[in-house]
C-alpha positions in Angstrom: -20.2 -109.1 -59.6 -21.0 -105.6 -58.7 -24.7 -104.9 -58.3 -25.5 -101.4 -59.5 -29.1 -101.4 -58.3 -28.3 -98.6 -55.8 -27.6 -96.3 -58.7 -31.3 -96.3 -59.4 -32.6 -95.5 -55.9 -35.0 -92.6 -56.0 -33.9 -90.5 -53.1 -36.3 -87.9 -51.6 -33.9 -85.2 -50.3 -34.6 -83.2 -47.2 -33.1 -79.8 -46.7 -30.7 -79.3 -43.8 -31.5 -76.2 -42.0 -29.0 -76.4 -39.2 -25.9 -74.2 -39.0 -24.1 -76.6 -41.3 -22.6 -74.6 -44.2 -21.3 -77.6 -46.1 -24.2 -80.1 -46.1 -27.3 -78.8 -47.9 -29.6 -81.8 -48.4 -29.7 -85.4 -47.2 -31.8 -88.5 -48.0 -32.1 -92.0 -46.6 -33.5 -95.2 -48.2 -34.4 -97.5 -45.3 -34.9 -100.6 -47.4 -31.3 -100.6 -48.5 -29.7 -98.7 -45.7 -28.4 -96.2 -48.2 -27.9 -92.5 -47.4 -27.2 -89.7 -49.8 -25.6 -86.4 -48.8 -25.5 -83.3 -51.1 -22.9 -80.7 -50.3 -22.9 -77.0 -50.9 -20.5 -77.3 -53.8 -23.1 -79.5 -55.6 -21.5 -82.9 -55.2 -23.6 -85.8 -53.9 -22.3 -88.9 -52.3 -24.0 -92.2 -51.4 -23.1 -94.0 -48.2 -23.9 -97.7 -47.8 -24.8 -99.9 -44.8 -26.2 -97.0 -42.7 -28.4 -98.5 -39.9 -31.7 -96.8 -39.3 -30.7 -95.8 -35.7 -27.6 -94.0 -37.0 -29.7 -92.2 -39.6 -32.2 -91.2 -36.9 -29.4 -89.7 -34.9 -28.1 -87.8 -37.9 -31.6 -86.7 -38.9 -32.1 -85.2 -35.4 -29.3 -82.6 -36.2 -31.0 -81.2 -39.4 -33.3 -78.6 -37.9 -31.6 -78.1 -34.5 -29.5 -75.0 -34.3 -27.8 -76.4 -31.2 -26.5 -79.4 -33.0 -23.9 -79.6 -35.8 -25.0 -81.6 -38.8 -21.5 -81.3 -40.3 -19.8 -82.3 -37.0 -22.0 -85.4 -36.7 -21.3 -86.3 -40.3 -17.6 -86.0 -39.9 -17.5 -87.9 -36.6 -19.7 -90.8 -37.8 -19.7 -91.1 -41.6 -16.8 -89.4 -43.3 -14.0 -91.8 -44.3 -15.5 -94.6 -42.2 -14.9 -98.1 -43.6 -18.2 -99.4 -42.3 -20.0 -96.8 -44.6 -18.4 -97.1 -48.0 -19.2 -94.1 -50.2 -19.3 -93.3 -53.8 -19.9 -90.0 -55.7 -23.2 -90.1 -57.6 
C-alpha cells in the first residue's frame, strides 16, 4: 500500500540566492527526511530519504556565491536511486 502522507507535508521554502539559475527555492522536512526543490520553470519535486547531514551540506550552498547549488544538486540528488523523487 502506498502511503500518501508525504503529499500533505507543509514545506517552508527558503530562497536560493547562490548563482544557481535553475533552482529557486528549497525546503526540508527533517522528521520525514523529505526535501522539496522548486525550479525556475515552476516545477517542484519532492525527494525522499534525504539524511539531515546531506541536507546540511546542500543548504550550505544556498547563500554562498563560491558554491554551486545546482552543481551540488546534480552531483548528489538528481537521478539518484537512494533519493526517489516525484513531481508535486
